[in-house]
N, C-alpha and C positions, 0 to 999 in steps of 0.2 A: 558577356552578364553584365546587364544596367550599374552604371558608376550609382552609387548611394553618396547623396551629399549630406554628412553629419553636421546639427548646428556646430558652430565653435564653440561653444560651450560646454556640450559634450566633451568631445574632444580635447579640452584641457580638462575635463575633469579626471578622461579617463590617461592619461600620461602622469597629470601631476603626482607628486609624492604626497607623503601626509600631511594633513593641513598643520599650518601652525598654530598655536592656541590662539594668536592674536586673530586671525585670520579667522580660524574659526568659531570666535565670537562674535566676530562682522557680522561672518554667513549667518550665524543661527539664530543673530537678532533681527535679518534680514527676514532667514523663513517663517520665525514667530510673528512679523507682522502679515507674512503674505497670508497664511492658510489659519491665521487665529489660534484664542487659546489653546492647551491641548492639558486634558486632565485625569490622572490616572490613580485608581484606586485597585489596593490592592486586598486581597484579600486573605483566611487565614492558610489558602491549600496555594498562593503563589499566583492564583488565575488574576489578572487583571480586569479590571470593568475601565473601559478608555472612556473619555467624554468630550466630545469637540460636536463645533457647529456644522460640521459638516465631514463626508468623509475625507476630504485632504487632510484636517487636522485630526481626527481618528487618525489616519493611517501612519501619520507623522507619529502619535502615540502609539500605534501597534509594531513600528520598526522599534521605535525603544525599549517598549515592552522585552520584543523579541531577543531586543541582547542583552537585557539585566538577566534574564534568566536564562540564554544558549550564547552568549556572546561568541566562544570559540568554536563551538557545532556553527553557530551562521557562519562564522569565517571561515572554516574551515568547507566548507558547501561552497563558498564563493571560490573562495580558492580552485576546490575541485573544478567547478564549471566554467572554469576561466582556462584551462588546460595550463597552473601553470606550477601545481600541488608538488612538483620536484623539484620545482624552481627553490620557492619559498619553504618546504619541508626535508628536502632530500629524496632521493629514489624510493623510502619506503621500503617495509618488508617485504623479501621476494618483487623485489621491485615494483609495488604495488601502485605508488603514487607515479614512477615514470609512463609504465601500462596506464591507467586512467589518462594524464596527460594527452597521450601517444592517440586515445581513440576520440577523446574530447576533438581534439583537434583533426584530425581524420574527419569526423563528422562535420564539425565545422560549429558547433555550437556557438562560438562567441560572437562570430558572423552573421550565424540567423537572429541570435540574440537580438544583437546590431542593428538589424535590417528589422525587425520584428520592434522596435522601440520608434525607430522614425515612420515604419509606415501603420502601425496599429492605431493610431486616433491620438487626437488630444487631450481628449479625457484619459486613455488608459496612462499616458505622457505624465498628465497632472499628478495623477495613484500613485504613479511609480518614484515621480519626485517628492511627493510628501513621505512617503514609504522610505525612501532611502537617506531625508533629511533626517527624518530621528532616528538610523541607524548609527550614522554618521554625528550625528548631536549627541549622544552615549558613548561613543569608541573618544569622540574630543572631552569630555566632562570626567568620565571616570575611564582616562588610558589607564593609570594606574592599578585598574582591578582585574583588566586584561591580560590572558596568559600572554608575557612580551612576544613569541612564536609566531603568534598571530598578527603584532599589530601590523607587519609589514604588508597584509593583505588589505589594511585602510586606504584610500577610503574607499566604499563601500555605491556602485553605480547604477542607476538604473537597468542599463544592458545586465550589471550580470545578475539581477533578481531573476529576470526573463529565461540567462543561461543556468543559472538552476535549477527553473520549473524543466526546460527542456532534457537535462540531464537526468532529472531526476523520471520525471514522466515517460518522455518520450524515446529514450535511450538505456533504460532500466526499467521500471514497468514495463512500457510496451515492449521492447524488444524481449525482455524477460518473459514475458505471456505467449508472445510467437515462439519461442524454444532456440533463438536467435545463437545464444551462444554456446550451448551445446550442438549444433548443428553446425556451425563455425570450426570447433571444434573436433567432431567427429570426420569433415568433411577434409581437417587439415593432415589428420592419421589417415585417411585415407580407408577411412568405414563407409561400407555402403550407405549404412544409414544408423543415425541416435541409437544407441542403446538402452531403451525406457529403464530396463528391466536394474539397470545398477543405479537408476532413482526412485527404486519402490521403494522408500520410507522415506523421499530428499522430499516432504512434502515441506514448499518454502515458507510456509505460515501467512504468505499474505492471501489474506482471503476478508472472506465481511458477513454478514449476517444484516439484513435490511426488512423491516414490517412497514406497512401502513394497516392500518384498518378502519371503515369508513363506519358512519354513522350508525349503522345498522348492525355493527357486530361487538360493536360496546357496550354496555350496561348502563352508562349515561349519557350515550347520544353523538357524544363527540367522538371526532377522529382521535387518531393515536398514532404516532409514528415515533419508532425503535431503530436507532442506528448504533450497529457495529462495527467497525473495520478491523481486520487480524493482522498486525502488521510485526514487524521486529520491533523489539521493544531499545535495542542500543545503546541503552549506559549501562550492561554488565560485560557488553564485551572488550577482548582483548585488546581493545586500543582505545585511547581518548577520542571525539568526534565520530565514532561508529554509528553513533543513529541517525542516518541520512533520513529515515523515513521514521523517526519521532513527530509526535503531532506534539502541538502545543495550543493550549486550552484559551480562551476570551472572549470577553462582552465587548460590541462596538457599538456605543451610543451616540445619535445627534442627533438634530432640531425636531425630524421625521422618520428615525429608525433606531430601532431594539433587536440588535440581534445577536446570537452565541451561537459560539462553537467552536469548530478545532481545525486545524492548517498543519498541512510540513512547515518545518522549520525553514524560511526565508523567505515563504509565502508572502504575497501581502492583499489577502483576501483569504475569508471562510471557504472552508472545503467542504464542511459538513456541518451545517450547523439549521437553525431556524429565527424568525422575527416574530413581532406581532400575531400574523397572522399563517404563517406557513413555516416550512421544514422540508429537511431532503438528508436524504443519506446517499451513499454511494456503495455499491460492491464494482469490483471487478469481474469484467465481460469477456466474455466468448472470444470478444472481435479479433478477428486477425486485418494487422494493416500495419505490418512490417514485416515485409518480404527480403528471404537473400536470392539473387537472381546466379549461377555461373555463366560465365563468359569465357568466349572461347579468343583466346587473343592471337592476334595476327598483323604484319606488317606495322609493328608503334599503335595498333587500334585492336580493336575485337568485332567477331562477327555477326553483323545482324540485317536480317533480311537478305539474306544472300551476298549482300557488300559485305565491306569493313570501313567501320565507324573510327574517328579517330578520339583517342582518350584524353581529356583533357587533364590540362597539369598545373597543379599550383603548390608553391612551397611553404612549408611550417617549419618555423621552428620552437623545439623544444631545449628548456633549461633544468639542468640537474646540476642540483646544489654539494657538493661533494663535503666529508666532512669537517677539513678546513675551513671549510667554507666558499673557498671560491665553484666556481660555476663553470661548468659544461655543457656544450652549444650543440644541440645535434639538429640535423638539418633534416625534415621529414618530405619527400617528393609524394603527392599526396596526388592519385590519381581516379577518374570518375569518369563517369558511362551515362548514359541518357538517363540511370535509372539510379543513381544515388555514387558514394565516393567508392571505390575499392577496398574490403573491409579485409582480405584476404587471398592469398595468389600460389598456386602449386604446378612449376611448370606451366606450361601454355593455358594453364585456366587459371581463372579468377571471381572470386564472391562480389559482386556490386550487393549495397543495401540500401531498400527503397524504403523510406519513411511516412506514413501519410500525415499531415496536417501541419509541415510545412509552411504551405504557403494559407495558416490561419491565426494571425497574428495578435491575434486581440481577447488571450484569455483570461485578463484581469478584467478588460472593459466586462465581458460575457454573465462571470462567477458576480460582481458586481449589480448588475442587473439581475441576476437570480437573486442576491442579499434584499435586493432592495423594491422585491415582487410581493404586491399585495394579496393575490388571488392566482387560481390555474390560470386563466389567460396572460396574463403577465409574467409569470413564470414560465408556462409554455414559449412566448414571445422571446424570450430571455436566452431558453434553449434553443429554439431555431437559429440563433445566429450563427449555429454549428462550427464554435471554437472549442468544440471539448474533443479532445483524441479520444477519449474512449471512456468508459463507467457505465453502470448500472445506474439509473437515478429510482429511488424507490419516494414517493411524492405523500404528504397531506397538507390538508389547511382547514383553517376557522371553520372554513363554509363543508366543512365533512366532504368534503372532495379527497381523493387518493388517485394516485396514477404511478402505473411503472413503464421506464423506456426503458430498450434498448440501444443505450447511447452513446454516439463516438465518430468517429469518419471512417466511414463505411468501405472503403474500394467498388466501386461498381465494376467486376469482373467477367468476365466471358466464361460463361458457365461453368459445370461441374460442381461437384458436393465440399464441404465444410475441410474432408478431411486430404482430397484432391491438390488443397493450398496449403498443405502443414508440411510440405519440404520446400529443398532447393529447387527452383526453379529455371527453365530452361530462357537464361536470357540473350538468344540469339532471334527473337519471335514476337511477332506483334501481338500474339494471342495472349499472353501470357501477360500483358505491358497492366497496366492499370493507369489512367489520366484523371481518374474525377473520380468523387467518393457523393455515397446517395445522398436522397437530400433528406428534411428532416421530415415530410410528409410520410418517406419512403422505410423508416427506422420502425422496427416491433414495438409495439406500444399496446398499454388498456390504461385507460379511465373508466372509474368507477365500474369493476369489475363485477357484474350478477353475486360472485361467491363474499364480496364484501371487501374483500386483504387483495394485496400483493404481500410477497416475498420473494429474498434472492438472498439463494449462499451463492454467487460465483457461478451458478447453474444457466446452460440457455437460456432465452426467454419463454419458450412454449409449456413450462411449468409454474411460472411465477404467480398462474393463478389457477385454482380451482374452482366452479369447473372451470378446463382451457378455454382461455378465450387469443391466445394467439396461437394460430395454428403455422406449424411450418408449410403447411405446403401455400399459402399465402404468401410467400416469400422467395429470393431467390435461397437452393439448396445449399452454397454457401457462405451462409449468413452464420449460422451456430449448427455444433451436433445435432443430434437428439438423445440423449441423455438425460440424466436425475443424481448428483452424487446423495450418496445415501446420506449427509449431512442435510440437506437441502429438502431430503424427506422427510427428516425431524423436522427441521422448521415449518413444512407445511401441515405435516400430520400437527403436529401441536395448531396450530393453527385451526383445526379443522375439527380438533376435540371437543370443541363444546362452541354454543349458539354465538355467544358474548363473552366478551373479559371485560375487566378489570387493569387499572396501570399496576396493580401489583399482580396480577395474574404470568400480563406479560413481563414483569419481572421475571417472575417463580419460572419460565419458561424461558426468558434468556438466559439463565442462570444456572439452569439445568445440566447438569454432568455426564448424561447419560449419553455411556458410549452405543451407538445405535447396531454400529457395525456388529457389535460384542450377541446382541439378540439374535444376527442373521448367520452366523458362526458356531454360537458355543454351543444349541443342543448336539452338532452330528457331533463336533468335537469330543461333547463329555462320553457318549456312545462310544465313539469309536475307543476312546482312552479305559471308557472299564471292560468293551470286550479283548483289548489287548492280554489281561490279565497279569501285567505289569502292574508291580504296587505300588510302584511311584506314579505311573501315569494313572492309576487310578487312585493316589493321595491327591495327588490335583484333579483330576474331575470333581473330584468334589468341593475345592475347593471352590473352583469356577460354578456348580454348579450351587454353591451355599451365597453367591453374589449377586449383588441386586443390577448390577451391569452398571455403575454410578462409578467415577474416578473422583469422588470428595478426597480428600484430605485423609479422612479414615477408612477409606474403601478397603475390604480385604479381598485379592482377589484380582481386584484391575491392574493390579502390577504384574501377576504371572499372564495374564491374559495378553497384556502387552508385548511382554518378554516372547512369547511363545510365538504372533504376530509377526515380529521382526524378525525372531528366526525361520519363521514360514515360508514369509515373502520374498524374503530378500535371498531364499539359498537357489542358486543357483538351478538345481535339480527340481525344484519346485515349480510347473507349467503354468505361466502366467494367463490370464482372463486377455480372451482375443476381443471380448465385445465392452467391456466396461473396464473403466478410468477415467479416475476424478481425484479430484483436491492432491493432487500433484500425485496418487498413491497409484501403484501398480499390482493390478490385486491377483490374487490364484483364481484358477477355478469356481465356478460357482454352481449346484445342482443345478436352479435355474438361473439364470440369466435377467437380465434385466431389462424391462417389455416395456414398449410405446403402451400397452394397452395396461401394465398394470404398474404403473410409474412409483406408488408409491411403498409397495411392499417387495419389490424382487430391485436386485440380485438377493438372492436368500441356499444358503446351506451349503456344503464344499463338496465339490464335483468327487474328491477320493478323500475320506474323511480317514483313512489309513494312515495314509500317505503324512497326514499331519501328526500323528502322535510322537513318532524323535521329534519333530522340533517340540514338543510340550516336555520330554524327558530334558531336552537340553536345557529350555527355559528352566524348569525345576531343578536340574541340579545348577544351574546360576541362581539362583534365587538361594537356596538352602548351603552353597558353600558361602556365599557372603553373606546373609543375614541368619541364616540358622534356621528357616522356617517355608513356607510356601504362600503361607497369606499373610506378607508383611505389608503393613498398611499403604497406601500410594502415596502419601506425604512420606513417606522414609525415603521413598527413589527421588520423588519430585521435589525440587526445590526451588525456590526464587531465591535469587543470591543478589544479589544489588549493592554496586560500586561507589563509592564518590574518588575522585581523584585530586592527587596531590593540587595546589596550585601554578607548579611548572609541569605538571602530567609525566610527571618522572614514575610516581608512585599510585599506588590505590590501597584504602581498606575498606575492608567490609563492611556493608551499611545494615545490610539485611540478611539476612538469611533462614530461611520459612518456611514449612512446608505448602505447598499450593496445590488448589484443586482444579480439573481440565486436560483434556487431552487433546491429541495433533490433529488436525483437519481429517486425517485419513479415517479415523475412528467413527465419524460421523457425528462431534456434538457440536450444541450450536457456544458452548462456553466454551475457548479453545483456549488453550496453552501450549505451543512450539516444545519441547525438552531435546535438549543434547549432551551429548558426554560435557561430564566437569572437565575443561581445558586443564583444568593441572591435575588430571587422574584419576580412579579410584571409580567407582560404581554407580557412583550418585548423578543426575540427572538434572542439567539447571536447565530453567526456565530462558529461553530467549526471545520469543516473542508470543504471540494469540491476542487476544482482546488487548485494546488498545482505549482508545477512545468510545463509553458509550453513552448514548443521548435518547430518553423517552418523553416523551412532550403527548400530554393531552391539551389539544386544542379547545377550550372553551371559550365560550362566547365573550366572555370577559378576557381573554386574553392567553396565551399559553404556560402551565404546569407543566415544570419541567427539572427533572435529574440527570447530572451527568456524573462523568467519572471519569479521570483521564489514571487508567491504572499503576504507572508506574512512578508520575508526579508530573509537576508541570515546569521543571527544572534540570538543566546537565552540567550546571558550572561545578566548579570545585568548590565543596564546601555548604551547598546552596539547602536549606534545608525543603525541600519541598521533590529534590530526587527520588523519593521513596512515600510519602507521607500518605500517599493515595492507597498502597498497598494492603490496607488490612481493612478497607472498605471493599477493596476486591477480593479481600481474602473471603469475609462476613458475607461477599453477594449482598453488599451495600450499594444505593450511588448514594450522590449530596445532590439537595436541594438547590439549582440555581435559582442564585436571588438575581429577580427579573425590574422590579421595582429599585428608584434611587433610597426610597428608604430602607428597604431589604439588603442592599447593596451599604449602605450607610452603615445599619448593624451587624453586616461581617468585616467591617475597612478593619485592617490593624495599620495601614499605613496610606500614606495621600501624597502622591510627585506632580509636579508640572513643569516638566520639558518646552 
């Protein structure tokens, strides 16, 4: 491996202890002279509007503002990305911190981050340096407000930011999307394959919906963009700092830029957003770019094309803080093949992990090129840098252009179809080993399609527009499966429901709580229940027949349908569909399977309606026992319970406990609220994820008219007023007008800062 030369100033920063107040003050004065004056105007919802003469100036304010709203979370993310969480905080519940540190070190995340900082370009280094200066400036001037156990993580360095990005995107999102963790677990237990049936209702809640309508599909003649990632909320999880996927909303304004959007805490760019001329959103795509290879170990190496190659060795040390404060050191002997690091071993077999994109070090520069683009050509040029590892991209602009791209670093594979590459691959042959990824021009995409809109709900690219323009036969069969989730069908059918839309129309469609799956299954279920002659089944059938298919807080019938489906789909005796699986759900067999010839109306019906009646009886009995009735309102069962932590993170108190509307992704809605049983026990289901940031933007000739919302609020720090202050907007299915001009921002400003 070539030797990496690191600037001496970086090494000093990495190794130093937290800055003294005097040294920090002198350093911060120098930083102010270097990047210029920064101004932050805070509005009533804790959204910072950050002004500076150039990108480094606003990035300094961006780092400062992220700390002001999320200091403890940001520092915990940095500790985790360094592989030092157990050193700072102890092994954690069930050794969670230690396990995380081992994984981070095996995957070499800190090493890769340092290499990216050195090789990612001068512009990216400038941006990272400015962002980190804001983080450390806040820490230096507000040290007494930060929970003491997080202070040891300071100072934050530029490679830390890249490590946090790598840890979340490459090793959580990408690996999770490729089912790496499930495959490893099954392999270690000796199972022949992962038992997907166990996850029938374990939809991760990680999804999204994105729409872009061109000038011909809107009443105003202006393009409209709607974006809404569905992610874990984090702030009501059973431990502080659990919101690794929590988003942060901000406006960034320079002399030549006015951008607004959201990103993950610790990221130095806008991930989903818009500027004066254009906007974009992301949904997670089916791109498979993380692979596991099974190696056969022999003579200190592994078999490769009939010969033995040596394993590469390196040592890592993981430190664990004991309850008495002492440190215990564990030495890891990390092994690697040409595929990547060894992540599991069983006898003479081992699994090696191969991750795409580790040679694409300039993600910060690419996102800033996207943020600063003025038109479709410039945005496409930014995307063609190919630093984005995955995601669908849905785009619209002031010129009325729209675009969809199945983006990311798709391995160029040696034939086969999508399902062929979803398993653990043989690691002893070149035929399964990819060495390059597809170019920008080879990715599925469409610009200004004939149907006038693009949509995506994490479905494959083939159904992102109607009439269909991205045809699977034009691309390698391994790129994506041919299927369409019920949720994506509801999305597309809504956009096909009328010739033109207003902004209000689109907001109504986005906020609809309709459970599309119910329309496909309830008629057969009701008929079978009534035919059974069982009085309880007949009573349940009457509730379902009177229900309108919505999951609003006052909807009666939705809770019964959900409890029936949970019981029926998760029953090991219920057969599983062999042709349809989407949105993290494993479905029972349908009467009519999904068909590419009828992508918007299939699957539908129950293959064996009578077999579903016992589960309906079980669901009815459960609701009757717990609530005394079958038609309980959805909101009696589903609650949004948000908490705030004490400053020392030793305890929490309930901030909000209110009914919530919307259902999990498996039920096919566009307004998503993922719920799990109350950790304190009982029958209540607590919202833990779903709709997070929403942006609805109309690109008028005079500039964008935008509305936004961050469902759970823009802060996570103990005692903040902005942990749950937007939840009522979400409950009311409303968005907040986004202040764009200085005059609008001034009218909403509650306080000012000049870091």
